[in-house]
N, CA and C atoms as an extended XYZ file, in Angstrom:
339
Properties=species:S:1:pos:R:3:atomname:S:1:resname:S:1:resid:I:1 pbc="F F F"
N         0.837       -1.168        0.000 N   UNK     1
C         0.000        0.000        0.000 CA  UNK     1
C         0.889        1.239        0.000 C   UNK     1
N         0.549        2.185       -0.850 N   UNK     2
C         1.294        3.446       -0.946 CA  UNK     2
C         0.455        4.568       -0.352 C   UNK     2
N         1.087        5.393        0.493 N   UNK     3
C         0.372        6.499        1.125 CA  UNK     3
C         1.044        7.828        0.809 C   UNK     3
N         0.226        8.857        0.734 N   UNK     4
C         0.698       10.225        0.540 CA  UNK     4
C         0.084       11.056        1.658 C   UNK     4
N         0.925       11.684        2.455 N   UNK     5
C         0.471       12.529        3.555 CA  UNK     5
C         0.775       13.980        3.201 C   UNK     5
N        -0.249       14.834        3.169 N   UNK     6
C         0.011       16.238        2.877 CA  UNK     6
C         0.583       16.918        4.122 C   UNK     6
N         0.985       18.167        3.987 N   UNK     7
C         1.672       18.831        5.092 CA  UNK     7
C         0.762       19.053        6.291 C   UNK     7
N        -0.523       19.272        6.058 N   UNK     8
C        -1.451       19.413        7.192 CA  UNK     8
C        -1.441       18.134        8.028 C   UNK     8
N        -1.438       17.014        7.352 N   UNK     9
C        -1.404       15.725        8.035 CA  UNK     9
C        -0.077       15.550        8.784 C   UNK     9
N         1.005       15.884        8.128 N   UNK    10
C         2.315       15.739        8.762 CA  UNK    10
C         2.472       16.656        9.974 C   UNK    10
N         1.780       17.785        9.952 N   UNK    11
C         1.833       18.736       11.069 CA  UNK    11
C         0.840       18.422       12.180 C   UNK    11
N        -0.083       17.503       11.969 N   UNK    12
C        -1.172       17.252       12.909 CA  UNK    12
C        -0.703       16.990       14.346 C   UNK    12
N         0.373       16.257       14.590 N   UNK    13
C         0.785       16.030       15.986 CA  UNK    13
C         1.176       17.310       16.728 C   UNK    13
N         1.456       18.380       16.002 N   UNK    14
C         1.854       19.637       16.631 CA  UNK    14
C         0.655       20.527       16.945 C   UNK    14
N        -0.547       20.108       16.503 N   UNK    15
C        -1.761       20.873       16.775 CA  UNK    15
C        -2.237       20.617       18.204 C   UNK    15
N        -3.090       21.502       18.701 N   UNK    16
C        -3.685       21.359       20.025 CA  UNK    16
C        -4.507       20.072       20.053 C   UNK    16
N        -4.172       19.176       20.959 N   UNK    17
C        -4.783       17.850       21.012 CA  UNK    17
C        -6.015       17.779       21.918 C   UNK    17
N        -6.546       18.912       22.324 N   UNK    18
C        -7.702       18.935       23.211 CA  UNK    18
C        -8.940       18.355       22.536 C   UNK    18
N        -9.165       18.697       21.269 N   UNK    19
C       -10.342       18.201       20.552 CA  UNK    19
C       -10.155       16.720       20.204 C   UNK    19
N       -11.192       15.948       20.390 N   UNK    20
C       -11.147       14.517       20.109 CA  UNK    20
C       -10.789       14.252       18.651 C   UNK    20
N       -11.374       14.996       17.736 N   UNK    21
C       -11.116       14.786       16.308 CA  UNK    21
C        -9.628       14.977       15.991 C   UNK    21
N        -9.024       16.007       16.541 N   UNK    22
C        -7.601       16.288       16.306 CA  UNK    22
C        -6.753       15.146       16.866 C   UNK    22
N        -7.093       14.698       18.067 N   UNK    23
C        -6.354       13.608       18.703 CA  UNK    23
C        -6.449       12.323       17.886 C   UNK    23
N        -7.640       12.010       17.380 N   UNK    24
C        -7.821       10.801       16.575 CA  UNK    24
C        -7.079       10.896       15.248 C   UNK    24
N        -7.126       12.063       14.625 N   UNK    25
C        -6.381       12.255       13.378 CA  UNK    25
C        -4.889       12.106       13.615 C   UNK    25
N        -4.402       12.611       14.734 N   UNK    26
C        -2.990       12.475       15.087 CA  UNK    26
C        -2.628       11.009       15.263 C   UNK    26
N        -3.452       10.272       15.983 N   UNK    27
C        -3.190        8.844       16.198 CA  UNK    27
C        -3.157        8.085       14.874 C   UNK    27
N        -4.096        8.380       13.993 N   UNK    28
C        -4.134        7.712       12.685 CA  UNK    28
C        -2.874        8.030       11.888 C   UNK    28
N        -2.461        9.267       11.905 N   UNK    29
C        -1.251        9.681       11.182 CA  UNK    29
C        -0.023        8.981       11.755 C   UNK    29
N         0.063        8.877       13.064 N   UNK    30
C         1.207        8.217       13.688 CA  UNK    30
C         1.251        6.727       13.346 C   UNK    30
N         0.089        6.091       13.279 N   UNK    31
C         0.030        4.676       12.888 CA  UNK    31
C         0.539        4.515       11.458 C   UNK    31
N         0.085        5.392       10.557 N   UNK    32
C         0.541        5.311        9.166 CA  UNK    32
C         2.047        5.534        9.061 C   UNK    32
N         2.571        6.469        9.824 N   UNK    33
C         4.009        6.703        9.788 CA  UNK    33
C         4.770        5.498       10.345 C   UNK    33
N         4.252        4.870       11.381 N   UNK    34
C         4.897        3.657       11.904 CA  UNK    34
C         4.911        2.569       10.843 C   UNK    34
N         3.807        2.434       10.111 N   UNK    35
C         3.723        1.432        9.033 CA  UNK    35
C         4.766        1.730        7.957 C   UNK    35
N         4.950        2.995        7.627 N   UNK    36
C         5.956        3.373        6.625 CA  UNK    36
C         7.356        3.071        7.144 C   UNK    36
N         7.597        3.377        8.400 N   UNK    37
C         8.911        3.125        9.002 CA  UNK    37
C         9.216        1.634        9.029 C   UNK    37
N         8.193        0.815        9.280 N   UNK    38
C         8.353       -0.641        9.343 CA  UNK    38
C         8.416       -1.291        7.968 C   UNK    38
N         8.088       -0.544        6.926 N   UNK    39
C         8.067       -1.103        5.583 CA  UNK    39
C         6.757       -1.783        5.229 C   UNK    39
N         5.747       -1.649        6.079 N   UNK    40
C         4.441       -2.255        5.811 CA  UNK    40
C         3.657       -1.466        4.763 C   UNK    40
N         4.053       -0.235        4.530 N   UNK    41
C         3.480        0.567        3.451 CA  UNK    41
C         4.563        1.499        2.929 C   UNK    41
N         4.310        2.052        1.766 N   UNK    42
C         5.295        2.911        1.107 CA  UNK    42
C         4.837        4.359        1.148 C   UNK    42
N         5.747        5.240        1.483 N   UNK    43
C         5.463        6.663        1.565 CA  UNK    43
C         5.839        7.341        0.246 C   UNK    43
N         4.915        8.151       -0.267 N   UNK    44
C         5.159        8.949       -1.480 CA  UNK    44
C         5.351       10.400       -1.041 C   UNK    44
N         6.375       11.039       -1.561 N   UNK    45
C         6.714       12.428       -1.231 CA  UNK    45
C         6.610       13.260       -2.495 C   UNK    45
N         6.564       14.579       -2.348 N   UNK    46
C         6.478       15.427       -3.537 CA  UNK    46
C         7.224       16.743       -3.354 C   UNK    46
N         7.452       17.397       -4.479 N   UNK    47
C         8.096       18.706       -4.467 CA  UNK    47
C         7.228       19.739       -3.755 C   UNK    47
N         5.915       19.583       -3.818 N   UNK    48
C         5.041       20.528       -3.104 CA  UNK    48
C         5.199       20.366       -1.595 C   UNK    48
N         5.438       19.146       -1.130 N   UNK    49
C         5.726       18.946        0.295 CA  UNK    49
C         7.040       19.630        0.673 C   UNK    49
N         8.045       19.476       -0.189 N   UNK    50
C         9.326       20.150        0.064 CA  UNK    50
C         9.120       21.662        0.177 C   UNK    50
N         8.368       22.216       -0.781 N   UNK    51
C         8.137       23.661       -0.816 CA  UNK    51
C         7.398       24.136        0.434 C   UNK    51
N         6.289       23.463        0.750 N   UNK    52
C         5.512       23.887        1.917 CA  UNK    52
C         6.310       23.730        3.208 C   UNK    52
N         7.009       22.610        3.337 N   UNK    53
C         7.761       22.386        4.556 CA  UNK    53
C         8.912       23.375        4.701 C   UNK    53
N         9.530       23.749        3.600 N   UNK    54
C        10.616       24.738        3.648 CA  UNK    54
C        10.121       26.076        4.185 C   UNK    54
N         8.833       26.334        4.041 N   UNK    55
C         8.244       27.590        4.512 CA  UNK    55
C         7.619       27.469        5.903 C   UNK    55
N         7.820       26.332        6.556 N   UNK    56
C         7.312       26.143        7.906 CA  UNK    56
C         8.110       27.055        8.841 C   UNK    56
N         7.439       27.937        9.568 N   UNK    57
C         8.175       28.887       10.414 CA  UNK    57
C         8.776       28.271       11.679 C   UNK    57
N         8.418       27.028       11.982 N   UNK    58
C         8.910       26.376       13.193 CA  UNK    58
C        10.058       25.430       12.837 C   UNK    58
N        11.268       25.798       13.227 N   UNK    59
C        12.461       25.032       12.856 CA  UNK    59
C        12.378       23.555       13.230 C   UNK    59
N        12.006       23.270       14.461 N   UNK    60
C        11.973       21.874       14.927 CA  UNK    60
C        10.950       21.062       14.138 C   UNK    60
N         9.806       21.642       13.871 N   UNK    61
C         8.781       20.946       13.090 CA  UNK    61
C         9.263       20.708       11.664 C   UNK    61
N         9.836       21.744       11.079 N   UNK    62
C        10.337       21.647        9.699 CA  UNK    62
C        11.370       20.526        9.590 C   UNK    62
N        12.284       20.450       10.541 N   UNK    63
C        13.324       19.418       10.512 CA  UNK    63
C        12.740       18.026       10.733 C   UNK    63
N        11.829       17.893       11.687 N   UNK    64
C        11.222       16.585       11.970 CA  UNK    64
C        10.421       16.087       10.774 C   UNK    64
N         9.642       16.963       10.177 N   UNK    65
C         8.838       16.573        9.017 CA  UNK    65
C         9.754       16.257        7.836 C   UNK    65
N        10.783       17.040        7.653 N   UNK    66
C        11.708       16.822        6.544 CA  UNK    66
C        12.403       15.472        6.584 C   UNK    66
N        12.559       14.906        7.759 N   UNK    67
C        13.209       13.596        7.886 CA  UNK    67
C        12.385       12.487        7.234 C   UNK    67
N        11.071       12.679        7.123 N   UNK    68
C        10.224       11.655        6.511 CA  UNK    68
C        10.499       11.526        5.022 C   UNK    68
N        11.057       12.556        4.417 N   UNK    69
C        11.372       12.521        2.981 CA  UNK    69
C        12.302       11.352        2.661 C   UNK    69
N        13.245       11.078        3.546 N   UNK    70
C        14.221       10.008        3.318 CA  UNK    70
C        13.575        8.625        3.282 C   UNK    70
N        12.427        8.475        3.918 N   UNK    71
C        11.733        7.190        3.929 CA  UNK    71
C        10.881        6.965        2.683 C   UNK    71
N        10.653        8.016        1.918 N   UNK    72
C         9.766        7.912        0.760 CA  UNK    72
C        10.365        7.011       -0.320 C   UNK    72
N         9.498        6.223       -0.929 N   UNK    73
C         9.928        5.338       -2.021 CA  UNK    73
C         9.861        6.055       -3.361 C   UNK    73
N         9.174        7.182       -3.381 N   UNK    74
C         9.067        7.957       -4.614 CA  UNK    74
C         8.966        9.430       -4.274 C   UNK    74
N         9.623       10.252       -5.107 N   UNK    75
C         9.580       11.703       -4.963 CA  UNK    75
C         8.978       12.265       -6.252 C   UNK    75
N         7.768       12.770       -6.163 N   UNK    76
C         7.060       13.286       -7.331 CA  UNK    76
C         7.466       14.741       -7.567 C   UNK    76
N         7.951       15.000       -8.764 N   UNK    77
C         8.320       16.361       -9.140 CA  UNK    77
C         7.112       17.063       -9.745 C   UNK    77
N         7.123       18.379       -9.750 N   UNK    78
C         6.014       19.141      -10.325 CA  UNK    78
C         6.265       19.360      -11.811 C   UNK    78
N         5.979       18.347      -12.601 N   UNK    79
C         6.157       18.445      -14.050 CA  UNK    79
C         4.832       18.812      -14.715 C   UNK    79
N         4.827       18.844      -16.041 N   UNK    80
C         3.623       19.237      -16.778 CA  UNK    80
C         2.437       18.327      -16.474 C   UNK    80
N         2.697       17.030      -16.311 N   UNK    81
C         1.622       16.083      -16.023 CA  UNK    81
C         0.974       16.392      -14.671 C   UNK    81
N         1.784       16.618      -13.663 N   UNK    82
C         1.268       16.921      -12.326 CA  UNK    82
C         0.498       18.244      -12.358 C   UNK    82
N         1.064       19.237      -13.027 N   UNK    83
C         0.394       20.542      -13.097 CA  UNK    83
C        -0.932       20.454      -13.840 C   UNK    83
N        -0.986       19.640      -14.886 N   UNK    84
C        -2.228       19.439      -15.625 CA  UNK    84
C        -3.281       18.767      -14.744 C   UNK    84
N        -2.862       17.756      -14.002 N   UNK    85
C        -3.795       17.082      -13.081 CA  UNK    85
C        -4.276       18.048      -11.997 C   UNK    85
N        -3.389       18.893      -11.526 N   UNK    86
C        -3.763       19.875      -10.504 CA  UNK    86
C        -4.780       20.870      -11.070 C   UNK    86
N        -4.564       21.314      -12.296 N   UNK    87
C        -5.527       22.219      -12.934 CA  UNK    87
C        -6.903       21.568      -13.018 C   UNK    87
N        -6.919       20.287      -13.373 N   UNK    88
C        -8.183       19.565      -13.453 CA  UNK    88
C        -8.850       19.499      -12.075 C   UNK    88
N        -8.079       19.213      -11.050 N   UNK    89
C        -8.626       19.142       -9.694 CA  UNK    89
C        -9.164       20.504       -9.252 C   UNK    89
N        -8.478       21.571       -9.628 N   UNK    90
C        -8.953       22.915       -9.268 CA  UNK    90
C       -10.268       23.243       -9.973 C   UNK    90
N       -10.484       22.658      -11.146 N   UNK    91
C       -11.748       22.909      -11.855 CA  UNK    91
C       -12.933       22.321      -11.083 C   UNK    91
N       -12.661       21.410      -10.145 N   UNK    92
C       -13.704       20.839       -9.299 CA  UNK    92
C       -13.821       21.582       -7.969 C   UNK    92
N       -13.036       22.636       -7.807 N   UNK    93
C       -13.154       23.465       -6.617 CA  UNK    93
C       -12.046       23.335       -5.587 C   UNK    93
N       -11.067       22.483       -5.835 N   UNK    94
C        -9.955       22.375       -4.880 CA  UNK    94
C        -9.068       23.611       -4.967 C   UNK    94
N        -8.510       23.986       -3.834 N   UNK    95
C        -7.551       25.087       -3.825 CA  UNK    95
C        -6.213       24.601       -4.371 C   UNK    95
N        -5.349       25.540       -4.723 N   UNK    96
C        -4.111       25.222       -5.441 CA  UNK    96
C        -3.250       24.158       -4.746 C   UNK    96
N        -2.906       24.367       -3.486 N   UNK    97
C        -2.034       23.405       -2.814 CA  UNK    97
C        -2.706       22.043       -2.663 C   UNK    97
N        -3.989       22.043       -2.314 N   UNK    98
C        -4.710       20.773       -2.209 CA  UNK    98
C        -4.715       20.048       -3.545 C   UNK    98
N        -4.942       20.787       -4.619 N   UNK    99
C        -4.948       20.194       -5.954 CA  UNK    99
C        -3.574       19.636       -6.314 C   UNK    99
N        -2.519       20.340       -5.945 N   UNK   100
C        -1.163       19.852       -6.215 CA  UNK   100
C        -0.872       18.570       -5.433 C   UNK   100
N        -1.342       18.497       -4.196 N   UNK   101
C        -1.160       17.272       -3.414 CA  UNK   101
C        -1.931       16.110       -4.030 C   UNK   101
N        -3.158       16.357       -4.447 N   UNK   102
C        -3.952       15.307       -5.093 CA  UNK   102
C        -3.243       14.831       -6.354 C   UNK   102
N        -2.791       15.764       -7.168 N   UNK   103
C        -2.103       15.414       -8.411 CA  UNK   103
C        -0.820       14.635       -8.137 C   UNK   103
N        -0.073       15.030       -7.121 N   UNK   104
C         1.162       14.316       -6.769 CA  UNK   104
C         0.848       12.922       -6.264 C   UNK   104
N        -0.216       12.793       -5.481 N   UNK   105
C        -0.607       11.467       -4.977 CA  UNK   105
C        -1.018       10.550       -6.111 C   UNK   105
N        -1.754       11.076       -7.068 N   UNK   106
C        -2.168       10.271       -8.230 CA  UNK   106
C        -0.943        9.867       -9.048 C   UNK   106
N        -0.079       10.815       -9.317 N   UNK   107
C         1.128       10.541      -10.106 CA  UNK   107
C         2.028        9.532       -9.389 C   UNK   107
N         2.090        9.626       -8.069 N   UNK   108
C         2.915        8.705       -7.279 CA  UNK   108
C         2.225        7.387       -6.999 C   UNK   108
N         1.065        7.181       -7.582 N   UNK   109
C         0.303        5.927       -7.447 CA  UNK   109
C        -0.026        5.595       -5.988 C   UNK   109
N        -0.350        6.646       -5.226 N   UNK   110
C        -0.732        6.441       -3.823 CA  UNK   110
C        -2.116        5.806       -3.752 C   UNK   110
N        -2.256        4.865       -2.851 N   UNK   111
C        -3.553        4.235       -2.595 CA  UNK   111
C        -4.379        5.061       -1.627 C   UNK   111
N        -3.681        5.806       -0.767 N   UNK   112
C        -4.338        6.610        0.271 CA  UNK   112
C        -3.721        7.986        0.278 C   UNK   112
N        -4.582        9.005        0.358 N   UNK   113
C        -4.151       10.399        0.498 CA  UNK   113
C        -4.764       10.923        1.770 C   UNK   113
């Protein structure tokens, strides 16, 4: 199984865990990351993740999230195909970054986004 985690997902453990929904999303994300670390699933990374993470204002978070890049089995670049898929996704109402993540996940053959 191949998974693609967008930056919101990767940042979820750093959010306020008071709300049950946030806590459950964090737990799910941590389970998926453990599966990737164990080799039970494959992590797909993208240039949009690199870009967004590089702009993370929190140094420790940026570094911790950036370490997951090394575990990825594929690094999707933002080529014409990805940009075309993102344009199509935006035509359905997705915002630019969300559309780029969807396009990268599709290009990287992710089973789960």
